[in-house]
N, C-alpha and C positions, 0 to 999 in steps of 0.2 A: 551817801552810802558808807563813807568812811569817816563820819563825824563822830568825834569822841576821843578819848585817850587811847593812843596807840601803845599796845603792849609789845613785849618781846616776840610774841607769836606773829604779830602783824609784820614786824621788820624782817623776821626770818622768811615769812611768806613773800614779802616784797623781793628779797634776794633770790629766792627760788623762782619767782615769776620772771625776774630780769634775766637770770642765767638761762632759763628754759627758752625765753623769747629770743635771746641772742643765738643760742644753739639752733633753734628751729629756723631762724632767718638765715643763718650760715649754711645749713644743709640745703635749703631751698635755693639760695643764691648760687651755691656751687653747682647744683643741678642745672640751673638756668644758663650759666655761662661756661660750662665745661666743654672743652674742645678736644678731649683726649680720645682714648681708644674705645670708649663706650658711648652709645647713643643715650640721650637724656631719659628715654623710657626705661632702659635697663638700669640706669643709675637710680631712677625713681623707685623701681621695684626693690632694689637693694637697700634703699634708704627708708623704706616703710617703717621698720622698727624704731628708727631714730625719730621720725616724724610723729608717730603715735606716742612715743615716750615724751617728746616735747610737748605735745598737746595735753597729755595727762599731767605733766608737771606744771603746766600753765594753770590747769584747773585746780590742782592742789594748792598752788600759790595763791590763787584768787580766793579759795575757800579759807585758807589760813589768814589772809588779810581781812576777810569779812568777819571771821570769828575772833580775830585778835584786836578788835576795837571794843573798848569798854565804854558803855553808855553811862552818862552821868544821871544823877537823880533828877527827875523832872518835877517841878512844883506846879501842880495843877490845882488851883484854888477855885 
């Protein structure tokens, strides 16, 4: 899927994907282990914008990575 020359768009997409993945994992982990004043369902309701944003940025990063690969010329004789 990512065969070919990686351009700057690919690397920026990889950074966006990585940061969004870490952020999404962090918010889901915090909801899973939180022992504070809110129950996990209430925290999940409040974290919906962050979760949706993380998923959107993961998709954007994947698209940038896919479009940031320059295919070489194929010699089909």
